[in-house]
C-alpha positions in Angstrom: 108.7 -98.1 30.8 108.6 -100.9 33.2 109.9 -104.2 34.4 107.4 -106.9 35.3 107.1 -107.8 38.9 107.2 -111.6 39.2 104.1 -111.7 41.5 101.2 -113.7 40.2 97.7 -114.5 41.4 97.7 -118.0 40.1 96.4 -119.6 36.9 97.8 -119.4 33.4 101.5 -118.7 32.8 102.6 -115.6 31.0 101.9 -115.6 27.2 104.2 -114.1 24.6 102.9 -113.1 21.2 104.9 -111.6 18.3 103.5 -108.7 16.4 104.2 -110.5 13.1 101.8 -113.3 14.0 98.7 -112.7 11.9 96.5 -114.0 14.7 98.2 -111.7 17.3 95.2 -109.5 18.3 92.9 -112.6 18.7 95.6 -114.4 20.7 96.1 -111.4 23.0 92.3 -111.2 23.4 92.1 -114.9 24.4 95.0 -114.6 26.8 93.4 -111.5 28.5 90.0 -113.2 28.7 91.5 -116.3 30.3 93.1 -114.2 33.0 90.0 -112.0 33.6 87.9 -115.2 33.9 90.1 -116.3 36.8 89.0 -113.3 38.8 85.5 -112.8 40.3 84.4 -109.6 38.6 81.0 -109.4 40.1 80.6 -105.8 41.4 84.0 -104.8 40.0 84.8 -102.2 37.3 87.5 -102.9 34.7 90.1 -100.2 34.3 92.7 -100.1 31.6 95.7 -98.1 32.9 98.0 -97.1 30.0 101.3 -96.0 31.4 103.9 -93.9 29.6 104.7 -90.5 28.1 104.5 -88.9 24.7 107.9 -87.2 25.4 109.8 -90.4 24.6 109.2 -92.5 21.4 109.7 -95.8 23.2 107.6 -94.9 26.2 104.7 -93.6 24.1 103.2 -97.1 23.7 100.8 -96.8 26.7 99.5 -93.3 25.7 99.0 -94.5 22.1 97.0 -97.5 23.2 94.9 -95.3 25.5 94.2 -92.8 22.7 93.0 -95.5 20.4 90.8 -97.0 23.1 89.1 -93.7 24.2 88.0 -93.1 20.5 86.0 -96.3 20.5 82.4 -96.8 21.7 83.1 -99.7 24.0 81.5 -99.5 27.5 83.2 -102.4 29.3 86.2 -100.6 30.7 87.4 -97.1 31.6 90.7 -96.0 30.2 93.3 -93.9 32.0 96.4 -92.7 30.1 96.3 -91.2 26.6 98.4 -88.8 24.4 96.2 -86.0 25.7 96.3 -87.1 29.3 99.3 -89.4 29.9 99.8 -91.3 33.1 103.5 -91.4 34.0 106.0 -91.3 36.8 105.0 -87.8 38.0 101.3 -88.5 38.3 100.9 -92.3 38.7 100.3 -92.2 42.5 97.7 -89.5 42.0 95.9 -91.4 39.2 95.9 -94.7 41.2 94.2 -92.8 44.1 91.7 -91.3 41.6 90.9 -94.8 40.2 90.4 -96.2 43.7 88.1 -93.2 44.6 86.1 -93.2 41.4 85.6 -96.9 40.6 84.0 -99.7 42.5 86.7 -102.3 43.5 88.6 -101.6 40.3 90.2 -104.5 38.4 93.2 -102.9 36.8 94.8 -104.1 33.6 98.1 -102.2 33.3 99.6 -101.5 29.8 103.3 -100.4 29.4 106.3 -100.6 27.2 109.5 -102.4 28.2 113.0 -103.1 27.0 114.2 -106.7 26.6 116.4 -109.1 24.6 117.0 -108.4 20.9 115.1 -111.6 19.8 112.0 -110.4 21.9 111.6 -107.0 20.4 108.2 -106.8 18.9 106.7 -109.2 21.3 103.7 -108.5 23.5 103.3 -110.4 26.9 100.1 -110.9 28.9 100.5 -112.0 32.5 98.8 -112.1 35.9 100.1 -109.9 38.7 101.3 -106.4 38.8 104.1 -104.7 36.9 106.6 -102.2 38.2 106.4 -99.0 36.1 109.7 -97.2 35.9 111.8 -100.1 37.1 113.5 -100.4 33.8 114.9 -96.8 34.2 115.3 -97.1 38.0 112.3 -95.0 39.1 110.7 -96.2 42.4 107.0 -96.4 41.7 104.2 -98.6 43.2 103.2 -101.9 41.5 100.2 -101.7 39.3 97.5 -104.0 38.0 96.1 -107.5 38.6 96.8 -108.3 35.0 99.5 -106.7 32.8 100.2 -106.3 29.1 103.7 -105.3 28.1 105.4 -104.8 24.7 109.1 -105.0 24.2 109.9 -101.9 22.1 113.7 -102.1 22.1 116.8 -103.7 23.5 117.6 -103.1 27.2 120.6 -103.3 29.4 122.5 -100.1 28.6 121.6 -96.4 28.5 117.9 -97.1 28.8 116.8 -93.4 28.5 118.8 -93.0 25.2 117.4 -96.3 23.9 113.9 -95.2 24.6 114.4 -91.9 22.9 115.8 -93.7 19.8 113.1 -96.3 19.4 111.4 -96.5 16.1 107.9 -94.8 16.2 106.6 -97.2 13.5 107.3 -100.2 15.8 105.7 -98.6 18.8 102.6 -97.7 16.7 102.2 -101.2 15.3 102.5 -102.7 18.8 99.9 -100.1 20.1 97.5 -101.0 17.3 97.9 -104.7 18.2 97.2 -104.2 21.9 94.3 -101.9 21.3 92.7 -104.3 18.8 93.2 -107.2 21.2 91.6 -105.3 24.1 88.6 -104.4 21.9 88.2 -108.0 20.8 88.3 -109.1 24.5 85.7 -106.4 25.4 83.2 -107.6 22.8 83.4 -111.1 24.3 83.4 -110.1 28.0 80.8 -107.4 27.9 77.7 -109.7 27.7 78.8 -111.7 30.7 79.5 -108.5 32.7 76.0 -107.1 31.9 74.6 -110.1 33.8 76.3 -109.0 36.9 75.2 -105.3 36.6 
């Protein structure tokens, strides 16, 4: 679970999409494509880093997204973080080092859950710049990603650990489906352009 670091690399402002919007996956894909297009990806590999743990309902968003993505046949990006192999506070630094070692100048898209205001629960945000995993529960971890996707799974501000444990699984799964579908839609559009650079 994270808080977004307000560091940007220029370009489009952060987009906020509600899960009840019937066009939500397509809108997420468009927002992601717009941000990826701002970067020069020639010679770079796209990595989707899904952060979280399956030991907490609210914080399982990232691993759920990762598990959905690894079951697909897309070849545009590599996925780190799933229900089987989660990326969380205990192994994040190790996984970041592995990504740098195994991928050519990786362009990282970080995916994580967060807590927010009541009227924002169920919203997905797409933004440029890194996020700070663990900031919402006061864990000092390195900033992650050139682009981030976050979903507000519950209300923050008080007893965050307890709130995450008592977050509705149905909400988290719907948000994970939305994000995974948006990423796959984006991959279908980006892949042909990336093949030109290969």
